[in-house]
C-alpha positions in Angstrom: 60.5 57.3 88.0 63.1 56.9 90.7 60.9 55.2 93.2 62.1 53.9 96.5 60.3 50.8 97.6 62.5 49.4 100.4 64.0 50.8 103.6 66.9 53.3 103.4 70.3 52.2 104.5 71.1 53.7 107.9 72.9 57.0 107.4 71.2 57.8 104.1 69.1 61.0 103.8 65.6 59.6 103.7 63.3 62.6 104.3 63.2 66.4 104.2 60.7 68.8 105.7 60.1 72.5 105.9 59.2 74.5 108.9 57.5 77.7 107.8 55.2 80.4 109.2 52.5 80.2 106.6 51.9 76.5 105.8 49.2 76.9 103.2 51.2 79.5 101.3 54.2 77.1 101.3 52.0 74.3 100.0 50.7 76.5 97.2 54.2 77.7 96.3 55.8 74.3 96.0 52.7 72.9 94.2 53.2 75.5 91.5 57.1 75.2 91.4 57.5 71.4 91.6 54.0 70.0 90.9 53.6 68.7 94.5 50.2 67.9 96.0 49.6 68.4 99.7 47.1 69.7 102.2 47.2 70.6 105.9 47.1 67.4 107.9 45.2 66.2 110.9 45.5 67.7 114.4 46.8 64.4 115.6 50.1 65.2 113.9 50.0 69.0 114.4 48.7 69.6 110.9 51.8 68.1 109.3 51.5 67.9 105.5 53.0 65.1 103.5 53.5 66.3 100.0 53.3 63.9 97.1 54.6 63.8 93.5 52.8 61.4 91.1 51.0 60.0 94.2 54.3 59.2 96.1 55.6 61.1 99.2 58.5 63.5 98.6 58.6 66.0 101.5 56.9 67.4 104.5 55.7 70.9 105.3 54.7 72.1 108.8 53.7 75.4 110.4 56.5 76.6 112.7 55.3 77.1 116.2 56.9 78.1 119.6 58.5 75.2 121.4 57.7 75.7 125.1 59.2 79.0 126.1 61.3 79.1 123.0 60.4 81.1 119.8 59.4 79.3 116.6 62.3 77.6 114.8 63.8 79.4 111.8 62.1 79.0 108.4 64.2 76.2 106.9 64.4 72.8 105.2 65.7 70.0 107.4 67.5 66.9 106.1 66.7 63.6 108.0 69.1 60.7 108.1 67.8 57.1 108.4 68.6 55.2 111.6 68.0 51.7 112.8 67.9 52.9 116.4 67.1 56.6 117.1 68.0 56.3 120.8 71.5 54.9 120.0 72.0 57.6 117.3 71.0 60.3 119.8 73.5 59.0 122.3 76.2 59.0 119.6 75.4 62.6 118.7 75.8 63.7 122.2 78.9 61.7 122.8 80.7 63.2 119.8 80.0 66.9 120.5 76.7 67.3 118.8 73.6 69.0 120.4 70.2 67.4 120.7 67.6 70.1 120.0 64.5 67.9 120.1 65.0 64.5 121.8 63.7 61.2 120.4 60.0 61.1 120.1 57.4 58.7 118.7 55.5 59.9 115.6 52.4 57.8 116.0 53.1 54.3 114.7 55.1 55.5 111.6 58.5 56.1 113.1 60.7 57.9 115.7 62.6 61.1 115.2 64.9 63.6 116.7 66.4 67.0 115.7 70.1 67.8 116.5 73.0 70.1 115.5 76.5 69.0 114.7 79.4 70.5 116.6 79.7 73.4 114.1 76.0 74.2 114.4 74.4 72.7 111.3 70.9 71.3 112.1 69.8 67.9 110.9 67.2 65.3 111.7 67.2 61.6 112.4 64.4 59.2 111.3 63.9 55.7 112.6 61.3 54.2 110.2 58.5 52.0 111.4 55.6 52.1 109.0 57.0 55.0 107.0 60.5 54.6 105.5 60.7 58.1 104.0 60.6 59.7 100.5 59.2 57.4 97.9 60.5 59.3 94.9 64.1 60.8 94.7 66.5 61.8 91.9 64.0 63.0 89.4 62.5 66.4 88.6 60.5 67.7 91.5 62.2 65.5 94.1 65.2 65.5 96.3 68.5 64.7 94.5 71.3 65.8 96.7 72.2 67.1 100.3 75.2 69.2 100.9 76.7 70.4 104.1 78.5 73.8 104.3 80.7 74.0 107.4 83.8 75.9 108.5 85.6 72.6 109.3 84.9 69.9 106.7 87.4 67.5 108.3 85.9 67.8 111.8 82.4 67.4 110.2 83.5 64.2 108.5 84.7 62.8 111.8 81.5 63.7 113.6 79.1 62.2 111.0 81.1 59.0 110.9 80.9 58.6 114.6 77.3 59.7 114.9 75.7 58.3 111.7 78.2 55.8 110.4 79.0 57.9 107.3 82.5 57.6 105.7 84.2 60.7 104.3 86.2 60.5 101.2 87.3 62.4 98.0 84.9 63.0 95.1 87.1 63.1 92.0 84.2 64.4 89.8 83.5 67.2 92.3 86.9 68.0 93.9 85.5 71.0 95.8 83.5 68.6 97.9 84.3 65.8 100.4 81.9 62.9 99.8 79.9 61.2 102.6 79.3 57.6 101.8 77.1 54.7 103.0 78.6 51.3 102.0 80.7 53.0 99.4 77.8 55.0 97.8 78.0 58.8 98.0 74.9 60.1 99.7 75.9 63.8 100.2 78.8 66.2 100.1 80.7 68.5 102.5 82.2 71.8 101.5 83.9 74.7 103.3 82.4 78.2 103.7 85.2 80.3 102.2 83.0 81.4 99.2 79.8 82.0 101.1 78.7 85.5 102.3 79.8 86.5 105.8 77.2 85.6 108.4 75.8 82.5 106.7 75.7 79.8 109.4 76.7 76.2 108.9 73.9 74.3 107.3 72.6 71.4 105.2 71.2 72.5 101.9 68.6 70.4 100.1 68.8 70.2 96.3 65.9 69.4 94.1 66.2 68.1 90.6 64.4 70.1 87.8 64.0 69.8 84.1 65.3 73.3 83.4 67.1 75.4 86.1 66.6 78.8 84.3 62.9 78.4 83.8 62.5 77.2 87.5 64.4 80.3 88.7 62.1 82.5 86.6 59.0 80.8 88.0 60.3 81.2 91.6 61.0 85.0 91.1 57.5 85.5 89.6 56.1 83.7 92.7 57.9 86.0 95.1 61.0 84.0 95.8 64.6 85.3 95.6 67.9 84.2 94.1 70.8 83.6 96.4 73.2 82.3 93.7 72.2 82.7 90.1 72.2 79.7 87.8 75.6 78.4 87.0 77.1 75.3 85.3 78.9 72.6 87.3 81.2 70.4 85.2 80.0 66.8 85.2 76.9 67.6 87.3 74.6 70.1 85.6 73.2 73.6 86.0 72.4 74.7 89.5 71.0 77.7 91.4 70.5 78.5 95.1 67.2 80.0 95.9 64.9 81.2 98.7 61.2 80.6 98.8 58.9 83.6 99.6 59.1 82.9 103.3 62.9 82.7 103.4 63.7 79.0 103.3 66.9 78.3 101.3 67.2 75.4 98.8 68.9 74.6 95.5 67.7 73.3 92.2 69.8 71.5 89.6 69.1 70.2 86.1 71.4 67.2 85.8 73.6 66.5 82.9 73.4 62.7 83.6 71.0 60.5 85.5 71.9 59.8 89.2 72.9 56.2 89.8 70.3 54.3 91.9 
């Protein structure tokens, strides 16, 4: 089990959550696909569900609702980066061309959060932990294993995320199509251009879940009403990957790794 017991280094992806129209249907779908357990939460937190794997938190699911006079947000997974000071991170985002979508707010006594978009439009979250540091299981089947940014300008993205989140961009010899984003020399995510993506796909962060068998996971997803965006393919030195959509349209990827992820 790849269990996380301490706080995440600032800048590291520490949590993911899904905004979706039918919260219960999403909980049922991911339970069957990944073995998660979760139920609709208390009204105090807007019904937010914390899903668990082997009794440890792995992801959140929340019903999408209108925000003031704005329509509900798109059905999508959001990657959250850990921060020691959400207010300072918010200021850095704004100062470096990003857009704050939802300003810093307290989430009870467990942490502080904000939602923003980088200068190219990719949406991400920031989490300042208090009582809740983030995902307690990563890098194993059914849990988050990788976060990748697709953007029209990888170089500009690297500059932004270094200024806003303290990430350092650098080459990834084992995956030359990506630029790595690093925290204290450890790669925590990748950046790639959008040349090979279909026209009209916006810049975005894609969450990747580890699975035991990519092909059988794809088959299970299709039987459950999901769709395949990129059929299963082999990535040298990484594993077998597929890009998928759940039945409500949220995109994510799955990968069966050819080697364990370094902790």
